[in-house]
C-alpha positions in Angstrom: -97.0 49.0 5.9 -94.1 46.6 6.4 -92.9 45.7 9.9 -89.6 47.4 10.9 -87.7 44.1 10.4 -88.9 44.0 6.8 -87.7 47.5 5.9 -84.4 47.2 4.0 -81.6 49.1 5.7 -80.0 52.0 3.8 -77.0 51.1 1.7 -73.7 51.5 3.4 -71.2 53.9 1.8 -68.0 52.5 0.3 -65.3 51.6 2.8 -62.9 54.2 1.4 -65.4 56.9 2.2 -66.2 55.6 5.6 -62.5 55.5 6.5 -61.9 59.0 5.2 -65.0 60.3 7.1 -63.8 58.6 10.3 -60.4 60.2 9.9 -62.0 63.7 9.3 -64.3 63.3 12.3 -62.2 61.5 15.0 -64.4 62.8 17.9 -67.7 61.6 16.3 -69.0 58.2 17.2 -72.5 58.5 15.8 -72.8 56.3 12.8 -75.4 58.5 11.1 -73.1 61.5 11.1 -70.1 59.4 9.8 -72.3 57.8 7.1 -73.7 61.2 6.1 -70.2 62.6 5.6 -69.1 59.5 3.8 -71.9 59.9 1.3 -70.9 63.6 0.8 -67.4 62.4 0.0 -68.8 59.9 -2.5 -70.9 62.6 -4.2 -67.9 64.9 -4.4 -65.7 62.3 -5.9 -68.4 61.4 -8.5 -68.8 65.1 -9.4 -65.0 65.5 -9.9 -64.9 62.4 -12.0 -67.8 63.6 -14.2 -66.2 67.0 -14.6 -62.9 65.5 -15.7 -64.6 63.1 -18.1 -66.7 65.9 -19.7 -63.6 68.1 -20.0 -61.9 65.5 -22.3 -64.9 64.3 -24.2 -66.9 67.4 -25.1 -65.6 69.1 -28.3 -67.6 72.2 -27.6 -65.7 72.6 -24.4 -62.3 72.2 -25.8 -62.1 68.4 -25.4 -61.2 65.7 -27.8 -63.2 65.6 -31.1 
């Protein structure tokens, strides 16, 4: 088992997500809560992007052929 100093830290969410999470949670100072909300925002943004992409590319769903 690696020593704690050898364990890589978790990746940091993108700055835009951290800023938005901080704006949404002004009273929260716990980084783990802000980080968790930031990752939720990243996931939501990716899902919206994927849905828009599928809408235009899938001929079976009325998108471009």
